[in-house]
C-alpha positions as CSV (number, residue, x, y, z in Angstrom):
1,M,5.7,28.0,1.8
2,R,6.2,24.4,2.9
3,L,3.8,21.5,2.3
4,I,3.9,18.7,4.9
5,L,2.6,15.3,3.9
6,F,0.3,13.6,6.5
7,I,-0.3,10.2,5.0
8,I,0.2,8.2,1.9
9,I,-2.5,5.8,0.8
10,I,-1.4,3.5,-2.0
11,L,-4.0,2.4,-4.6
12,S,-4.0,-1.3,-3.8
13,P,-5.2,-2.0,-0.2
14,L,-2.9,-4.9,0.4
15,L,-0.4,-7.3,-1.1
16,H,-0.2,-11.0,-0.3
17,S,0.9,-14.4,-1.6
18,K,-1.5,-16.2,-3.9
19,D,-0.9,-19.5,-2.1
20,N,-4.3,-19.9,-0.4
21,N,-3.1,-22.8,1.7
22,S,-0.8,-20.6,3.7
23,L,-2.4,-17.2,3.2
24,S,-2.5,-14.9,6.2
25,E,-5.6,-12.8,5.9
26,V,-6.0,-9.8,8.3
27,E,-8.5,-7.0,8.1
28,L,-6.9,-3.8,9.4
29,V,-9.4,-1.2,10.6
30,L,-7.0,1.2,12.5
31,F,-3.4,2.2,12.1
32,D,-2.3,5.4,13.9
33,L,0.5,6.9,15.9
34,S,1.1,9.7,18.4
35,Q,4.1,11.3,20.1
36,V,4.3,10.8,23.8
37,D,7.2,12.6,25.4
38,S,10.4,11.3,23.6
39,T,8.7,8.2,22.0
40,I,6.3,7.4,19.2
41,V,3.3,5.2,20.2
42,I,2.0,3.1,17.3
43,K,-1.5,1.6,17.6
44,W,-3.5,-0.6,15.3
45,E,-6.7,-2.7,15.4
46,T,-8.0,-5.6,13.4
47,A,-11.6,-6.7,12.7
48,N,-10.6,-10.4,12.0
49,E,-7.5,-12.4,11.6
50,Y,-6.8,-15.8,9.9
51,N,-3.5,-17.7,10.2
52,N,-1.7,-14.6,11.6
53,K,1.4,-15.6,13.6
54,Y,3.1,-12.2,13.8
55,F,2.7,-8.5,13.1
56,L,5.9,-6.8,11.8
57,L,6.2,-3.1,12.3
58,E,8.4,-1.6,9.7
59,R,10.1,1.8,9.5
60,S,11.8,3.8,6.7
61,L,13.6,7.1,6.3
62,N,13.3,6.8,2.5
63,Y,9.9,5.7,1.4
64,P,10.3,6.1,-2.4
65,K,13.0,3.5,-2.3
66,L,11.0,1.2,0.0
67,E,13.9,0.7,2.3
68,F,11.9,-0.5,5.2
69,V,13.4,-2.3,8.2
70,I,11.6,-4.3,10.9
71,I,11.7,-2.5,14.3
72,D,9.3,-4.6,16.3
73,T,7.5,-8.0,16.1
74,L,4.2,-8.7,18.0
75,D,2.3,-11.9,18.2
76,G,-0.9,-12.0,16.2
77,A,-4.2,-13.5,17.3
78,I,-3.7,-16.5,14.9
79,N,-7.5,-16.8,14.2
80,S,-10.0,-14.3,15.4
81,K,-13.3,-12.8,14.3
82,E,-13.4,-10.2,17.0
83,N,-11.6,-6.8,17.2
84,Q,-8.1,-7.1,18.4
85,K,-6.0,-4.1,19.6
86,Y,-2.3,-3.7,19.5
87,S,0.3,-1.1,20.4
88,T,4.1,-0.7,20.6
89,I,6.6,2.1,21.2
90,D,9.4,3.4,19.0
91,S,11.9,5.1,21.2
92,S,14.9,5.0,18.8
93,I,14.0,8.0,16.6
94,D,15.7,11.3,15.9
95,F,12.9,13.9,16.2
96,G,14.5,16.0,13.4
97,N,13.7,13.3,10.8
98,T,10.6,12.2,9.0
99,Y,9.7,8.6,9.4
100,F,7.5,6.2,7.4
101,Y,5.8,3.3,9.1
102,R,3.9,0.3,7.7
103,L,2.6,-3.0,9.0
104,S,2.9,-6.5,7.6
105,T,1.9,-9.9,8.9
106,E,3.6,-13.3,8.8
107,A,1.8,-16.7,8.6
108,F,3.2,-19.9,10.2
109,D,5.0,-20.9,7.0
110,G,6.6,-17.5,6.5
111,T,4.0,-16.1,4.0
112,K,3.7,-12.3,4.4
113,Q,0.9,-9.9,3.9
114,I,1.9,-6.2,3.5
115,F,-0.5,-3.4,4.3
116,N,-0.1,-0.4,2.0
117,N,-1.5,2.1,4.4
118,I,1.7,4.0,5.3
119,I,1.8,6.6,8.2
120,V,4.2,9.5,7.9
121,Y,5.5,11.0,11.1
122,T,6.7,14.6,10.5
123,P,8.2,16.5,13.5
124,N,5.9,19.1,15.1
125,V,2.9,18.2,12.9
126,E,-0.1,16.3,14.1
127,T,-0.1,13.0,12.2
128,S,-3.2,10.9,11.5
129,V,-4.4,8.2,9.3
130,I,-6.6,9.5,6.5
131,K,-9.1,7.0,5.0
132,S,-11.1,7.5,1.9
133,D,-14.8,7.0,1.9
134,N,-14.9,6.6,-1.9
135,D,-15.7,3.4,-3.6
136,Y,-12.0,3.3,-4.7
137,I,-9.0,4.9,-3.1
138,I,-7.7,7.9,-5.0
139,N,-3.9,7.8,-5.4
140,Y,-2.2,11.1,-5.2
141,E,1.1,12.8,-4.4
142,L,1.6,16.1,-2.6
143,F,4.1,18.8,-3.6
144,E,4.8,22.3,-2.4
145,D,2.8,23.9,-5.2
146,R,0.6,21.2,-6.5
147,I,-1.2,17.9,-5.9
148,I,-0.9,15.2,-8.6
149,I,-3.9,12.9,-8.9
150,K,-2.9,9.5,-10.3
151,S,-6.3,7.8,-10.4
152,P,-9.0,8.1,-13.1
153,I,-11.6,10.7,-12.0
154,Q,-15.0,10.7,-13.7
155,K,-16.0,14.3,-12.8
156,Q,-13.2,16.8,-12.0
157,N,-15.7,19.4,-11.0
158,Q,-16.6,17.3,-8.0
159,I,-13.1,17.9,-6.5
160,T,-13.1,20.7,-4.0
161,I,-10.6,22.2,-1.4
162,F,-11.8,23.6,1.9
163,S,-9.8,25.4,4.5
164,L,-10.4,24.3,8.1
165,D,-12.1,27.6,8.8
166,G,-14.8,26.7,6.2
167,R,-13.7,28.5,3.1
168,S,-14.3,26.8,-0.2
169,I,-11.5,27.1,-2.9
170,N,-12.1,26.3,-6.6
171,P,-8.9,24.4,-7.6
172,K,-7.1,25.0,-10.9
173,F,-6.6,21.8,-13.0
174,E,-4.0,20.8,-15.5
175,I,-4.5,17.6,-17.5
176,L,-1.3,15.6,-17.7
177,T,-2.5,12.3,-19.2
178,D,-5.8,10.4,-19.4
179,S,-5.4,9.3,-15.8
180,Y,-3.1,12.0,-14.3
181,F,-3.9,15.6,-13.6
182,S,-2.5,18.4,-11.5
183,I,-4.2,20.7,-9.0
184,D,-2.5,24.0,-8.5
185,I,-2.2,25.0,-4.9
186,S,0.6,27.5,-5.2
187,D,-1.6,30.5,-4.5
188,L,-3.2,29.1,-1.3
189,P,-2.3,31.1,1.8
190,Q,-0.7,29.3,4.7
191,G,-3.0,27.1,6.6
192,K,-4.6,23.7,6.9
193,Y,-6.8,22.3,4.1
194,I,-8.8,19.2,3.1
195,L,-9.2,17.9,-0.4
196,L,-12.6,16.2,-1.2
197,Y,-13.9,14.2,-4.2
198,N,-17.7,14.0,-4.3
199,Q,-17.8,15.1,-0.7
200,S,-15.5,12.3,0.4
201,L,-12.1,12.9,2.0
202,I,-9.0,12.4,-0.2
203,C,-6.4,13.9,2.1
204,K,-5.5,16.7,4.5
205,F,-2.5,19.0,4.0
206,I,-0.7,22.0,5.4
207,K,0.9,24.9,3.6
């Protein structure tokens, strides 16, 4: 069985400079991609922008080492309180590889804001941004036979797994530390699943 990761959501929603005089503040409300013929179309949308000169689209073949390179630069709206939509095309990919995409912005003095919503493109798998409806984002890592939860969870019995045909699965837990625990998915049959905490989406995965 092979588990394919759809999306990684890092615990912190964004990183930026502490220099408020040059801070580029952008509220990102959409970041998505789709395959169109032999290209990847990347789209994003903002709710507001402040001091935003550029968007930088970055790509990596090796996310754990954070070896991102800039593949495109688009002008920002500078200052805007209205929704702004952007799109670009990545036509320089090998469709046999898995790619990691992220966005950053640059203010007029060079200050950068990095968004930690990272999209993973995996060949032949529908890829979408998964957003958490929880009060805080649950940080996790997917493996072939388990899911490691890296965030404190108040009630483990509120974590459930559903197959996309509506079946509920009671997960098996293993406590690793005070804040880490493992969910055993080794016995799940092949298929598509969603992982929920208190009825809020954590992630989707395929076995």
